[in-house]
C-alpha positions, 0 to 999 in steps of 0.5 A: 701162778700154779694151776691144776686141772680137775675133771669131776664125773657126775652121775647125771647125763640127761637133765640139763637144768642139773648139768647147768646148775653143776657147771655154774657152781664151778664157773662162779668160783673165783679162780676157777675156769670151766674148759669143757662139759661133756654129757652122755645120756646112755652112760647117764654121766657128765664129765666137767674139765676145769682148771683152777688155782691152788686156792680155788680148786677145792672150793670149786669141786666142793660147790659142784659136789654140793649141787650134785648131792642136793640134785641127783638121787642115785636110788633112782639112777640108772646108766651104763657107766659104773658108779658110786656116787652123785659126783662119783669121781674127782681127779686133780691133775698138776699143770705147769707150776703145781706138783703132784703133791700139790694135788694129793693135798688138794685131794685130802683137803677136798675129802675131809671138807666133803665128809664134814661139810656135805656128809659125803664119805670119801675114798682116796684113790690113785696117787692120794690113796692111803692104801695100794688096794685103792690105787685102782679106781675100779677096785674102789667102785667095785659093787657100785652104789648098791653093793657098796651101800651094803658092804660098807657097813659090815666090811672094814676093808671098805671103810672110806678114808674120810666119814662114817662107814655108811653112804649118803642116802641119796648121794652115795660116796665120792672117789677123790684122787690125784693123777697124772694127765690122761690122754685119750689117743687113737691110731688108725690101721686102714679099713675094717678089714685090719680090725683083727689086726688092731685087736691083736695090736691093743692086746700087745700094747695094753699094760694088763696084757704085759705090754706098756704099763701106762696104756689101756688099749682096745682093738675097734671098728669106727667109721668102717676103719680099724682103730687101736683105741687107747687111754695113756694114763701117764705120759711122763712115764709112757710118752706119746712117741713110745706109744706110736712106735710100739703100735707101728712096730707091732703093726708091721709084723702083720704087714699093716702101717698106721694111716693116721691118729687122733687125740680126743679132747685136751692134751698138755702142750708138752705132750705134743712138743716132746713127741715132736722133739723126739721125731726130729731128734732135738736135744736139750729142748725144754719149753723155756725155748718157746717164744710163746712161753716167754711172751706169756711170762711177760704178759703175766708179769705179775705172776712170776717172780721177776714180776713180783719183784718188779711190782715190789720195787715199783713206786706204789705202797703195795705190795710191801713188806707184809706181802714180801714176808708171806713170799719169803715164807712160801719160799721156805715152804717150797725148800721144806717140800723139795728136801722131802721130796729128795728124801722119798724113794732113797733106800737110806731113808726108807724108815722115814719114808712115810713120814717124809710123804706127809711132810711133803703134803704139809709143805705144799699146803703151807706153800699155798697158804702163804702164797694166798697171804701175799695177795691178802696182805696188799688187800688189807693195806688197801682197806686201811687206805679207803677207810682213811679216805672216808668223809668226816664232815659230820659227828656221824661220819666221824664215828663211822670212820673211826670205826672203819679205820679200827676195823681195817687196822685190826684186819690188816694186823690179822693177815701178817699174823696169819703170815706169822703163825703159817711161818712158824709151821714152815720153820718147824717142818724145816727143822724136822727135815734138816734133822731127818731128811736127806743129809745132802739137802740139810742146807736147803732145809736150813734156808728154808727154816731161816726164811720162815723165821724172817718171814715171821719177823717181818709179819710180826712187825707189820702187826705191831705197826698196824695195832700202834695206830689203833684207837682206845676202842681197839687197843685190847684187841691190838695188845693180844694181837701183838702179844700173840706175834711176840710168842710166834717170833720166840717159836720161829727162832727156836726151829730155826736154831735147831735147823742150823745145828743140824746143818752144823752137825752135818758139815762137821761129819762131812 
């Protein structure tokens, strides 16, 4: 199951009651798990690290933002750290199974909901930024709460991405973004006498001085030792081993060698594994070769493709056809997202670059929606089965049972209908990608559209089966559901034929 990390920063570091309320809002959200809470009284700031499923990430962050809005007053706030909001910044970071596109989609969803539901204006930054001038968080926070509060009313360049051109009167604004994992990494260069060397090495390595682009560094004295203190803001582009080698080489020019290094906080396992593989010159290494990875896959078999297929093949009614239909639609969305990704960044398709980025985000959102429908379909069946098991000895019991069955059947029809609606969106997306995306991936887009059509057909069949069992009191509602399902079938088929035609044209031109 894909997970993301979220590291929201709150402008409160002194009141344990407020901090606990914000933490509990996250922890009480199903699918979200708090890993760390770090508060700094002098900075008057708390950083909470949590992981969540793609479905739970936005609700958890939104719940925390609501608590912060209600409990933190920036007009009375003073601290060392720059800030623009009660919830100052909310970054999403992809973990295994998730992509940066997923995180961008989450950032935009949270931004829209925070503005609409909480009245908090939102600025998108880093990978989620809608303009290059907002990629750097420091630029977004320029002037802090007090300066932005005045500037946003008169300066169009500072208008938020979501919300009106004015800050919340006590909660300010929030910067929401998507970024790679940030690793806090320190290398020590002996005792304090080497502090000048540490400063020179830090200057040489940091991107702002012309060093490694994705490294921020300072030379500091820590506990009587000279330290090169760094933030590695993109370990995919600047891996840990490259940073260590750079520092080692620069320090050697002054006759100094690293004595030890440390990682502060949490770090993705791939960062350490990649550094180790590089050190022993191990070729062709990947995490699938790890015993522990295989053990996790087996222990969490229901969350893997093989585990899901095993569950379907088992002698139980769930997951059944409705769940499989949703899963097929999610695969179609994944293919659509892949084709968009294969188009982005290609000079031949520069004219559709921005369109492809939007399609990639839409595909990611649809994939997540269909993934959640896999479980929801199985749950709706269980609700029907439970309703049929209610007692029916008395007239009152029979009436209550009939009403429960009716409600459960309608619910069991509404879930696959939602699957069908979402599958049609996937089919339309895939058809557009087949026509306008990377020609080398047109067959992938076509397969995505066909999977979406199959998902719609399977879902529509489940709608019909459930409404067919409704009693007279539920017949009108059932007929409306079945009618919509039939219309969705026509729409899915139309988009699939468009995708097929695009694939035929591409093959004819090859």
